[in-house]
Phi, psi and omega in degrees: 000125183271147179282136181210117180266354172246131183303141181295336187256023176302153182229050178286135181274077177296320181296323177299333181265010189296323184290324172297320180294318178299319180295317177299318178298314181300318179301313179299317182290320181294312178301320175296320178295321176297319176300317182296320183293315184295332183260010177071028180105178177298148175273095186288140170281185186294330177305326185253327183268342185088159182150192180237142175241131179232128175256117184243134178243123182264148181275351180228157179303129185223133180278134183295326180295323180290322177300313181297319181296317181296317182285335174300332177291345182272001179054045176277121183290142175063038186289134174224129176240123182237143176281134177249137181065214180274159184300324181292346182283338180053043181248128185232148172248122182250121181239141174216142185275011180299133183238353180262150182085195178249164178295331178297321181292321177295317178303315181294321180295317178297315181299319179298312181298319181292320182296320184281329191260343184253012172061040175083013176293131185280146179205169175218145176273111182273336181204139178222121183229144179232133177240119179289160180297326180293318179297315179301320178294319177295319182295322178298315179296315178300321178297315177294321174304313180302315182289325179296310182297326175298317180289323176299312179297326180293319179299314179298316179301310183296324182297318182283319188289317185256337179248356181049048181231066180295323181300311180298321176300321176294319176297321181299312181297322180291319178296323180293316180301319180298317180295318178294322178299320178294317180296321179294325179299321180274008175057047179289142178301157187300318180300313179295328178297318179290316180296319180295321179293328178294316180294323177297319179301315179298316181296317180294318179300322180291313184293321184276001181058041175270071193291323177295318176298316181293320178302314181295317180296318180299318179296320180292316177297320176304315182295315184293312184296319181296315178297315179298315179303309179299322178295323175295318178299318180282355179062044177265152179281152175251116177226191183297326178296327178291322177298316179300322178293318182297315179297323175299318183291326176302313181292319181295314182295317179298321178304314179295318181297317181294325175300316179294315181298320182294323177291324174300315179298320181294316184289321178295327180295341182281348178056050182284343182081012180281154176294152181298318176302323178292321179295318180293317179301315181296319181294319181290322175297318182292332182258006186295316180302312183294319180298315181291321181298308186298310182295319179297317179292321177296322181294319179292326180291316179291325176302321177294322176297319180295319185279324187241000186278350179096170186290329185297323185259005187300309183295324178297315179296322178299315177297324179291318179299315179295315183294323177298316180293312180295317181296319179294317181299314185290329176298323182275314191254356181238301186301314182282308180301331186290337176305319182293318182297330183273341183279135178292154184302331182266014181294145176298330179298330184265351181256147179297147178294140181288140178292139178299140181292141177294136181284130181268144181288000000 
């Protein structure tokens, strides 16, 4: 007997609220997009923009605010000072987006500022790393490729798993390969290459009527864009840890979506003659308890990481918290309802099942 704190027979009309949900999703994405435009795009961290990272450990208690104030006088561009570990460890991570010169010159500048401003407090540099702008650009492209190919493989899997259309999924992959080859022929930049491939995937899913795959892809894009938009509004940096969080969220959101899709497939297999909106509503209601339990426990775990994990992992945990909420919302209000919007009015899925003909003697 499975544990369920929400009755299995709940009848919440999620489908009836789908247009309000679509409007809310559009509003979140638009507001996030406006923030990105006003700020000239995402605020990339050193991993993507290039720069120098220095880890400094002090031998005496040192206030992070004082360290930052001292280093601001050195005119280091894109300066970020973070506390590492516990306060009593006196361990700090110093980041600057400077890309000219060598890491040794940056080290000398930081050391001079600390010596003059901290009144002889002893310290040591435990780590010094430099990321060039070219490396940062390559990392941005690889990060986008990772997210795109994750979404593409998900689309192929869902097309075969829930619609039993492996041939159509193969055609989608072939069409995508042709589109990418064309974009490469015209020497499109790597970022535009990935975005173009994503648009081709969406178009092919629509043309080939791979509605389940398209619903899942739209939901995943919705989750990523919303999370990025909120990070832009909060003026947070984007680095490799945030990309790791986004890839984790893609898997988490997909897991919820597949549970709902699987229940839709089971109910349709019973041939009850119910309309597709009724089937989807019933499926979401029947899996609601599991969805809330899974998302709630994951949220509490990540919240602990956010509150007690320290500054280094703070942004990763924040991205996960936002993504868990947005991913749960999209599984209920985006991935499943969008199947109805994509189905033609004369689809058998939207029409009641015909009564069986009476057998004649």
